C-alpha positions as CSV (number, residue, x, y, z in Angstrom):
1,M,98.1,116.8,85.2
2,K,94.4,116.9,86.5
3,N,92.6,120.0,86.8
4,K,93.7,122.0,89.7
5,F,91.8,125.0,91.8
6,A,92.2,127.7,94.1
7,W,90.1,129.1,97.3
8,I,90.8,132.2,99.0
9,M,91.0,132.6,102.8
10,S,89.0,136.0,103.4
11,P,91.7,138.3,105.6
12,N,90.8,139.4,109.0
13,K,89.6,143.0,108.1
14,K,86.6,145.1,107.9
15,W,84.3,144.5,104.8
16,E,85.1,147.6,103.3
17,D,88.7,147.0,103.3
18,K,88.4,143.3,101.8
19,K,85.5,143.7,99.4
20,E,87.8,144.7,96.5
21,L,90.1,141.9,97.2
22,I,87.3,139.1,97.0
23,T,85.8,140.9,94.0
24,T,89.1,140.7,92.3
25,S,89.2,137.0,93.2
26,L,85.9,136.2,91.3
27,E,86.9,138.5,88.3
28,S,90.1,135.9,88.3
29,G,88.1,132.9,88.4
30,I,88.5,131.9,92.2
31,D,84.8,131.5,93.2
32,T,85.1,129.6,96.5
33,V,85.7,131.7,99.8
34,L,86.2,131.0,103.4
35,D,84.6,133.7,105.8
36,L,82.9,133.3,108.7
37,N,81.5,136.8,109.0
38,D,80.5,138.2,105.6
39,L,77.9,135.3,104.2
40,D,75.5,138.3,102.9
41,N,77.8,140.6,101.8
42,I,79.7,138.1,100.0
43,R,76.7,136.9,98.0
44,K,76.1,140.4,96.7
45,I,79.3,140.4,95.0
46,G,78.7,137.6,92.7
47,N,77.8,133.6,92.7
48,M,80.7,132.5,95.0
49,K,80.7,129.4,97.2
50,I,81.3,130.2,100.7
51,V,83.2,128.0,103.1
52,S,81.8,128.8,106.8
53,N,80.6,127.2,110.0
54,N,77.4,129.4,109.5
55,P,74.7,126.6,108.6
56,D,73.7,128.6,105.5
57,A,77.1,128.1,104.0
58,D,77.5,126.3,100.9
59,I,80.5,124.3,102.5
60,F,80.1,123.5,106.1
61,L,83.6,123.9,107.7
62,V,84.7,122.3,111.1
63,G,88.3,122.9,112.5
64,S,90.2,125.6,113.5
65,N,88.1,128.9,113.1
66,G,85.3,126.6,112.5
67,E,83.3,124.1,114.6
68,G,85.8,122.3,116.7
69,D,89.2,123.3,117.5
70,G,91.4,121.9,114.8
71,T,93.7,120.3,117.6
72,L,93.9,117.0,118.9
73,P,95.7,116.7,122.7
74,L,99.0,114.4,122.5
75,N,98.5,110.7,122.4
76,S,94.6,110.9,122.5
77,D,92.1,108.5,120.9
78,L,91.1,110.1,117.3
79,N,87.6,109.5,118.5
80,E,87.7,112.2,121.0
81,S,88.1,114.9,118.3
82,K,85.5,117.5,118.4
83,D,86.1,117.8,114.7
84,L,85.9,114.5,113.9
85,S,82.6,114.3,115.6
86,K,81.1,117.5,114.1
87,A,82.3,116.5,110.6
88,K,80.3,113.1,111.0
89,E,77.1,115.0,112.2
90,A,77.2,117.5,109.5
91,K,77.4,114.5,106.9
92,R,74.5,112.9,108.3
93,N,72.8,116.0,108.0
94,K,73.4,115.8,104.0
95,K,75.7,118.7,104.0
96,T,78.9,119.3,102.1
97,V,81.6,119.4,104.7
98,C,85.3,120.9,104.5
99,A,87.7,120.0,107.3
100,L,90.6,122.3,108.5
101,V,93.8,121.0,110.2
102,K,96.7,122.4,111.4
103,I,99.7,120.2,110.9
104,T,102.2,120.6,113.7
105,D,102.9,117.2,114.9
106,K,102.1,113.5,114.0
107,N,98.6,113.5,115.9
108,H,97.6,116.3,113.4
109,E,98.7,114.1,110.4
110,Q,96.7,111.1,111.7
111,L,93.8,113.6,112.5
112,A,94.1,114.8,109.2
113,V,93.7,111.4,107.5
114,A,90.8,110.5,109.8
115,L,88.8,113.7,109.0
116,G,89.8,112.8,105.0
117,K,87.9,109.8,105.2
118,V,85.0,111.7,106.5
119,V,84.8,115.0,104.8
120,D,84.2,116.1,101.0
121,Y,87.6,118.6,101.2
122,I,90.1,119.1,103.7
123,I,92.4,122.2,104.2
124,L,95.8,121.4,105.5
125,I,97.7,124.4,107.2
126,G,101.6,123.5,107.7
127,T,104.5,125.4,108.2
128,D,106.6,124.1,105.6
129,W,105.1,121.6,102.8
130,T,108.9,120.7,101.9
131,I,108.8,118.3,104.7
132,I,107.0,114.9,104.8
133,P,103.4,115.3,106.3
134,L,102.1,116.7,103.1
135,E,103.5,113.4,101.2
136,N,102.1,111.0,104.0
137,I,98.7,112.6,103.8
138,I,98.5,112.6,100.0
139,A,99.2,108.9,99.9
140,D,96.7,107.7,102.7
141,L,94.0,109.7,101.1
142,Q,94.6,109.0,97.2
143,K,92.0,106.5,97.3
144,E,89.4,108.2,99.5
145,D,86.8,110.5,97.8
146,V,88.0,113.8,99.1
147,K,89.6,116.9,97.5
148,I,93.0,117.7,99.5
149,I,93.7,121.4,99.7
150,A,96.8,123.2,101.2
151,A,97.4,126.8,102.3
152,A,99.9,128.5,100.4
153,N,100.5,132.3,100.4
154,N,102.7,132.4,97.0
155,V,103.4,130.9,93.6
156,D,106.4,128.7,94.8
157,E,104.2,127.4,98.1
158,A,101.6,126.6,95.6
159,Q,103.9,124.9,93.2
160,V,105.7,122.7,96.0
161,A,101.8,121.4,97.2
162,I,100.7,120.8,93.8
163,E,103.7,118.7,92.7
164,T,104.2,116.7,95.9
165,L,104.1,113.0,94.9
166,E,103.4,114.1,91.4
167,V,99.6,113.6,92.2
168,G,99.8,116.9,94.3
169,T,97.0,118.6,96.3
170,D,94.0,119.1,94.4
171,G,93.8,122.6,95.3
172,I,95.6,125.4,97.3
173,I,93.8,127.9,99.4
174,F,95.3,131.7,100.1
175,E,94.8,134.5,102.5
176,V,94.0,137.5,99.9
177,D,96.5,140.1,100.5
178,T,97.3,141.9,97.1
179,I,95.6,142.3,94.1
180,S,98.8,141.2,92.3
181,Q,99.1,138.1,94.4
182,I,95.5,136.8,93.5
183,K,96.5,137.3,89.7
184,E,99.9,135.5,90.1
185,I,98.4,132.5,91.7
186,S,95.5,132.4,89.5
187,N,97.4,132.4,86.5
188,F,99.4,129.8,88.0
189,I,96.7,127.6,88.4
190,D,95.2,128.1,85.1
191,S,98.8,127.0,83.7
192,V,99.2,123.5,85.7
193,S,95.6,122.8,85.0
194,S,96.3,123.2,81.4
195,E,95.9,120.2,79.2
196,E,98.2,119.5,76.6
197,Y,97.6,116.7,73.5
198,S,100.2,116.0,71.3
199,L,99.1,116.6,67.5
200,K,100.3,113.9,64.9
201,E,100.4,114.2,61.0
202,A,98.0,112.0,59.2
203,T,97.8,111.7,55.5
204,I,94.1,112.6,53.8
205,T,93.5,109.4,51.5
206,N,90.3,110.2,50.5
207,I,87.9,113.2,50.2
208,K,84.0,112.4,49.1
209,A,80.8,115.0,48.8
210,L,77.6,113.6,51.1
211,S,74.3,114.5,51.4
212,S,72.8,116.9,54.0
213,G,72.9,116.2,57.9
214,D,72.7,117.9,61.2
215,R,75.4,120.1,61.5
216,V,76.9,121.9,64.8
217,C,78.3,125.1,65.3
218,I,79.9,125.7,68.6
219,D,79.7,129.3,69.6
220,T,82.2,129.9,72.8
221,A,82.4,132.8,74.9
222,S,86.0,133.1,73.9
223,I,87.9,135.0,71.1
224,M,89.9,132.3,69.2
225,E,93.0,133.2,67.4
226,P,94.0,131.8,64.1
227,G,96.0,128.9,64.6
228,E,93.2,127.8,67.7
229,G,90.2,125.3,67.2
230,M,88.8,122.1,68.5
231,L,89.5,118.4,68.6
232,I,86.6,116.9,66.8
233,G,85.9,113.6,64.9
234,S,83.9,110.7,64.1
235,Y,85.9,108.5,66.1
236,S,86.7,108.8,69.8
237,K,90.5,107.7,69.3
238,A,91.2,109.9,66.5
239,L,90.3,113.6,66.7
240,F,90.9,116.1,63.8
241,F,92.0,119.7,64.1
242,V,89.1,121.5,63.3
243,H,90.1,125.4,63.0
244,S,88.2,128.2,64.6
245,E,86.3,130.9,61.9
246,S,88.6,133.2,63.1
247,L,90.1,133.6,59.8
248,E,88.7,136.3,57.2
249,S,86.8,134.8,54.2
250,E,85.7,136.5,50.9
251,Y,81.8,134.7,51.7
252,V,81.2,135.8,55.3
253,A,83.1,137.8,58.1
254,S,84.8,136.2,60.4
255,R,83.3,134.6,63.6
256,P,86.5,134.3,66.0
257,F,84.2,133.1,68.9
258,R,83.1,130.0,66.6
259,V,83.9,126.7,65.6
260,N,81.9,124.9,62.7
261,A,82.4,121.6,64.5
262,G,80.5,118.9,62.2
263,P,77.4,116.8,62.5
264,V,75.4,115.9,65.5
265,Q,77.0,112.3,66.3
266,A,80.9,113.7,66.1
267,Y,83.1,113.9,69.4
268,V,84.7,117.1,70.8
269,M,87.4,117.2,73.2
270,V,86.2,119.0,76.4
271,P,88.2,119.0,80.0
272,G,89.5,116.0,81.8
273,N,90.5,114.3,78.9
274,K,87.0,113.7,78.0
275,T,84.7,113.5,75.0
276,R,81.4,114.9,74.3
277,Y,78.9,114.3,71.7
278,L,78.3,117.3,69.6
279,S,74.7,117.0,70.0
280,E,74.9,117.2,73.9
281,L,76.4,120.5,74.0
282,E,74.6,123.2,75.7
283,T,74.8,127.0,76.9
284,G,77.4,126.9,80.0
285,D,79.1,123.6,79.1
286,E,82.8,123.5,79.1
287,V,85.0,122.7,75.7
288,L,88.6,122.6,74.8
289,I,90.2,125.3,72.9
290,V,93.3,123.9,71.3
291,N,96.3,125.7,69.5
292,N,98.6,124.5,66.8
293,K,101.0,123.4,69.7
294,G,98.2,121.1,71.4
295,E,97.9,123.6,74.1
296,T,94.7,124.1,75.4
297,R,92.6,126.4,77.5
298,K,89.2,126.1,78.9
299,S,86.3,127.8,76.9
300,I,82.4,128.1,77.7
301,V,79.7,127.2,75.2
302,G,77.7,130.2,74.6
303,R,75.3,128.6,72.2
304,S,75.1,125.3,70.0
305,K,73.4,125.7,66.8
306,I,72.1,122.9,64.8
307,E,71.2,123.4,61.3
308,K,71.0,121.2,58.0
309,R,73.9,121.3,56.0
310,P,75.8,119.5,53.1
311,L,78.5,117.2,54.6
312,I,81.9,116.1,53.3
313,L,83.7,112.8,54.3
314,V,87.5,113.4,55.0
315,E,89.2,110.3,55.4
316,A,93.0,110.1,56.4
317,E,95.5,107.6,57.4
318,Y,97.9,107.6,60.6
319,K,101.0,104.8,60.1
320,D,98.5,101.8,60.0
321,M,95.6,103.4,61.3
322,K,92.6,104.7,59.3
323,I,90.3,107.4,60.4
324,K,87.4,109.4,59.3
325,T,85.3,112.2,60.0
326,L,82.3,114.1,58.8
327,L,82.3,118.1,58.2
328,Q,80.1,120.5,56.9
329,N,81.1,121.2,53.0
330,A,81.7,124.6,52.9
331,E,84.9,126.8,52.1
332,T,85.0,128.7,55.5
333,I,85.6,125.2,57.8
334,R,89.3,124.4,57.8
335,L,91.8,121.7,59.0
336,L,95.2,122.5,59.7
337,N,98.1,121.0,57.6
338,S,101.5,119.8,58.4
339,K,102.6,123.7,58.2
340,N,100.5,124.7,60.8
341,E,98.2,126.4,57.8
342,A,94.4,126.4,57.9
343,I,93.2,124.6,54.8
344,S,89.7,124.6,53.7
345,V,88.0,121.5,53.2
346,S,87.1,122.8,49.5
347,A,91.0,122.4,48.9
348,L,91.6,119.6,50.5
349,K,93.6,116.8,48.2
350,V,94.8,113.0,48.6
351,G,98.4,113.4,50.3
352,D,97.8,116.4,52.1
353,K,99.0,116.1,55.9
354,V,96.5,117.4,58.3
355,K,96.8,117.7,62.0
356,V,95.2,115.1,64.1
357,F,95.0,113.8,68.0
358,I,95.7,110.0,68.3
359,E,94.2,108.6,71.6
360,K,95.9,104.8,72.8
361,N,92.9,104.2,74.6
362,A,89.3,103.5,73.6
363,R,86.7,105.6,75.0
364,H,83.3,104.8,77.3
365,F,81.1,107.4,78.2
366,G,83.7,110.0,76.9
367,M,86.1,108.6,79.2
368,S,89.4,106.8,78.2
369,I,89.7,103.0,78.9
370,E,91.6,100.5,78.3
371,E,89.4,98.1,76.4
372,Q,89.4,97.2,72.6
373,I,86.3,99.2,70.7
374,I,86.1,98.9,67.3
375,E,85.2,102.3,65.0
376,Q,85.1,102.1,61.3
């Protein structure tokens, strides 16, 4: 499932009564708020995107509670919609635009589709998403460059929206009410956005010490546990599970925020089922932390450290596929064996089995594509 997101709708309360709820939302990873009254106060809380009909908003709102009225007279021409007119005008003025539509009948469904072909985001508010309109709108807009957001006030409603037609909406928006509600929905969005990679066992066929090269350490803004690491390799179609430095060693203290990843030309898996070259990673970039079950979570790169170090070639075979990678030749660099144990490259032997991820498709600019690419 592709990445999903959550926005909040600011409650109709005085600033002092909603400040804590908005702050908790930001702390829970929800950084976009629909609010018509308190732009300046929200910006003092932190770096949040604000959706509003205010010209200074990050995302300009048309529709109910914004410019226009979110409604359409029965049997009227879509071109008579104030919302559609406002949306087109805002786009001509190079604004990022979000439309909000309350779906109460077929006319509003048609209005939502028309707006979805113009705006960047569309918020859909309905009385019951178990009925057909959401399916129709998702189907009609699936080829458009618009993010569809459904209003949902709890996890059950959010799940219906996210899973509709398998593709689901891109996100959900909810009016913040309690701190527990914020945390529950935030945790749900994290869980459905988590990518999972099926790990296979490859057999080591060769290990060879090499001369020095420029090696990258990825220092993240997360603490990794034993059994967590990253998917890294010289071939984009075949990545090795490289263990984090979360284990103690007689040579150095543990650094559970770090993965000693490999040389600058190697690939690392990042969110969205994409790969990046290790040499490209910078502070603030996102990477994927993977556990021994193939489950993932996002992490932010705090620092990418490149140093010249001696390297080692590791070759393995999965079925009839030969795969290779380069790693630093040091006792603290570990792969994951068939027993889910971290094994140092200095202790690897021909015949050992290690965990790898095998991609069916080739990759171009880090994205999976159906094309024959030979890597050797």
